[in-house]
N, C-alpha and C positions, 0 to 999 in steps of 0.2 A: 470308689463306689464301695469297693470290699468294706471298708475300714468303717463304712456308714450303713453297714448291712441290718443293723439292727433297729435302723429308722426305719428302713423298708418293711422291716418285719413286722414294726408295728402297724404299719399302714395295712399291709397285707391281712393280719388279723381282723383288723377292723372293718375293713372291708369284706371279709369273707362272714361275718359276725351279720353285719347290717343288712347283707346282700340275702344273708339266709333268712332275716325278721322280714324283708320284703318278698321273698319268695314264699314264707308261710302265710301272707296276707295275701298275696296272688291265688296261692292255691285253695287257702280258703272261699274266696271270692269267685274261682273259677270252677269249685267242686272237683278240683285234683287232687281226689283223696284215696287212699289205700284202705278200701273196706273189707273187714274182716271176711273170711269165709271159711270152708274145711282146709283148705292148704295154706291157711294164715300160719303165723305165729304169735301174732297180737289181736287181741279182743275190742281193742277200740278203734274207729276211723280214724285215722292220720292224714294230714297232708302229705306229699310227696315232690320230690323233685328239688330238695334243698342243696344237693349237691353240684348245681349250676353254680352255684356259690363258689364253690371250690375251683371248678373250672374257670369262671372269669378271674378268679382274681389269680391263680396260677398261672394264666396264660399272660395275664396283665405284668406280672413279675417275671416272666420269662420275657418277654420283650423289653422290660427295661434292664435285665440281665446281660440280653444280647445286644441292646444299644450301647452298654457301657464296657463292652468287649470282655464280661467276665466269662461268658460261654461261648462256642464259635455258634455262627449263624448256621451252619449245618446241622449241628446238635440242637438248636432252638426250631429250626423248620422242622425236624423228625418228631420232637415233642408235640409242638404245636399243630403241624398238620394231622399227624395221627390222631391225636388227642382230640382235636375239634369235630374230625367227623365221627368219631365214636361217641360222642357226647349229642353231636345233632341226632343221632342215630337213635338212640336211648331217649332224647328228648320227645322225640315224635312219638316213641315208643310208649311213652310214660301218657301222652295225652290221647293215644288211640291206639293203634295195632299194626305194625308191621310185619308182614310175613317173615318166617325164621329163614327161610332162604334169600332172602333181601338183605337180613341183619347180616345173614354170613356173609355175604359178598362184599358188605361193606365195611365188617370186620377184616376179610384177607386182604381187602386194598390199603385199609387202614395200616397193617402190619407191614404190606411190603412197600408202603411209603417210607415208613419208619426206618426198615432196614435200608433200602437205598441211600438215605440221607446218614445213616450210623455208617456206612462202609462196608454193609453186609455183617454177617455173623463173625465174631472174634474167635481167633482161637480157643479151642479147648483143652486144658490137661488133664489127663486120666492116668493114675500110676505114674507118675512122671513123664508121661508120653503126652507129646502135643500134637494135635490133631488142627489143620486149618481144613476148613471145609468147604471152600471156594463157593461156587455156584448151588449146590446142593444145601449150602447153609440157609439159602433163603427161603427152603422148602421147610427145614426144620425151624428156623428163626419165625416163619408166619404162624406155624403151627402152635409153636409157643408162645408168641404174643397174644394170640386170639385164645389159646386156654387160658392166660392170666385175665385176660379181661372177663372172660365167660365165668370162670372161676368166683370172681370179685360181684358180678351179678349172681351167681347161686350163692353165695356165704353171706351176702348183704340180707339176713331175714330177720334179724334180732336187733333192738335197739344198742346201736354204739359198737357193735361188732366190726365191722368193716372199717370204720374209723378208726377206732382201737389199733387195728390190724396195720391200715397205711400209716397211721402215725408212729408206731412202734418200728417199722420197717423202714420208714423214713431217716428217724433218728439213729438207728444203728447203722443207714448208709452214710449218713454224716460222720459218725464215730470211724465206720471203716476207711472213709478217703482220707481222715486226718491220720491215721496209723498208715496208711502207705504214702503218706506226704503230699497230698492232692488238695489242699483245703479250699481252693477256688471251685472243684468240681461238686464240693458237700454243698455250696450255696443254693445249687439247685434241689437237691433234697432238703435243705434247710427251708426254703420257701415253700415247698408243697407241704412239709410237716405243719407250719404257720396257716398256712389256707386250711388244713384240715380241721386244726384246733377250732378257728373259728367257728365253724361249722358244727363241730363236735360238743360244745356249749350247750347247741340246741337238741343235738342227738342224743346225747347220754341218757341212759336211761332212768326214768322214762320219758323217750323221744316225743319232741313234740313236732317234729319234721322227720319224714325218711328221705335218704338219698336218693332214691330213684336209679334208674337205670343210664340216666344220664350221668350221674357221678359217680357210680360204682365201676361200670364200663371203663369212665375215663381213669380212674385211679388205677384198675387194673392193667389197661395197656401203658400207662406212662410209668408205672413202679416196673413193669417187663424191659420198656426201653431204657430205664435207668439201668436197672440190672446187667442189658448187655452192653451198655455204653461203659459201665464199670468195668466189665472183663477187657475192655480196651485196655484200662489203664493197668489192671493186674489180673494174671489168670485165676489167681486165688479170689478175686474178689466175688466173680459169679458164684463160684461156690457159697462164698458168704452170703451174698444176697438170697440163694435159693433156700440155706438154713433160717435166714430172718423171716421168709415167707411160708417157713413150713407149717405152720397151723392150716392156712388153707389151703396148700398144696397137696396136704396128707388128706385131709377132711372130704374136700371135694374131689380127689382124684379116687378114693377110696369107693365114695359114695357112687361116683360115676361107673365104675368097675362093676360094682355089685347089680347096679341097676341094667346094664347093659348084657351082665350073665344071665339074668331073669327076664331078659326080652321086653324091658320097659322101654315107653317112649321117652326118652331122656330130655325130650327140649319141652315137654310137660312140667307144669308147676307139679312140684311136692315140698314136703316136708321131712325129708329121713335123711337130712345130713347129721352128724353124730352132734354139733352144736343145738340143734332143733332139739331131738331127744332129750341130749341136757339141759333145755330150759325147761320143758315140759316135765322133767323126772322133778327137777328142783323148784317148778313155777317161777321162776326169777330169770328175766333176762340179764339184770345187773350182777347176778352173781357169776352166769356162765360169760360175759363181756370181761368181769375184771379176773376172771380164771385164765381166759386168754391173753390179757395183760401180763398178766404174773408168768405165764408159761414162756412167753417171748422176753420178758426182763430177766428171769432168773434161770431160763434153760438155752433158749436159742440165741439171745444177744451174746452170750459169753461164748459159746462153742464156735460162733459167728466170727469172733476176734479172735481165739484162738486158731483158728484155721487160717485165717489172714496172717496174724503176726508171725507163727511159727512156720507159716507155708505148708502145713500138714495136706497131704493128698485130699484134695475135697472131696472126692465120691465117698471115700471112708467116713469123714467128718458128717458129710450129708447124712450118709445111713444111720450113722449114730443118733444123730440130732431128730431125726425122724422116727426111729425105732419105740420109743415111748407113745407118740403121737399116732402111732400104728395101734398101740396097745389100747391106746383111748377110743380110736374109732373102733375097734372091736368092742369094747367096754359100753360104750353109747350106742351100739347097733346099728352103724352108719351104712347107709343103703338098704337096711332091712325095711319089708314091710309095717305098717303101721299098726299095731293092735287096737280093735275095736274101743278100748275104752280110750285109748288115748286120742 
């Protein structure tokens, strides 16, 4: 099956593409629309929920890879179970409203499910010291995965940005796996990347459909799981993945810290992320999304590869990678209150 993966890739792309088209028709018929308000970054009512196409096509590809023994059944169960629960919660929230506490309970259940089937948190190496975190790792791992799925929800606020970030992360992950000689493991990242591309055709600015919480939460938790699984292959791989996801991690974390310090209700909708300020400043979603693409390709991906190839201390490399991203968060006022004119 591995030698014919490109055929499966073509099938995944067209499945994602046509499913997105069908979901767009469904959203228009059922008025599942994202209506602009004072917390929105868009100005035109747009169908939402297209990310379900990514969910369904990737889960189908996952089943095919597991049945072909390309990935372990435990890994497939980890991804499919956690991802499906998060997607269902997001889908229901897209069509109505689920109280934050119930969403959070479901998110933590998904995270613990994923960790159980992964075998817990992998060892983490910092400054040449390797730490095996044992049972306490389930706490840290669950917090990490829940943060990953929520930050993708937070950052999916302008056309194409979450799709581009997920695509860059997946393709970077494919490259890192080949660097460490684990080409088979790269297939999972490749399948997710192709599913995202099928959706991105419809989501690239100006977007004809939005991802919705079902898709963004699913991508966040799946990418988080993939990063932990990569760490079981090589300790430096975890740091490589954290570098690849730097744009979203820095913007979302920086914004959250500022809002917490100010006493804001962090679960309420807002548009104070750096990318949102930037899109208003430049008057363009496309420019900001393409800038995220450039940062990933020209800065983060090379540093991730250097970190893994030369086995440089991951914490130091991650700090170096994040430094200009923190500068950009300051520059574009991440977490600050909006001015009345904005």
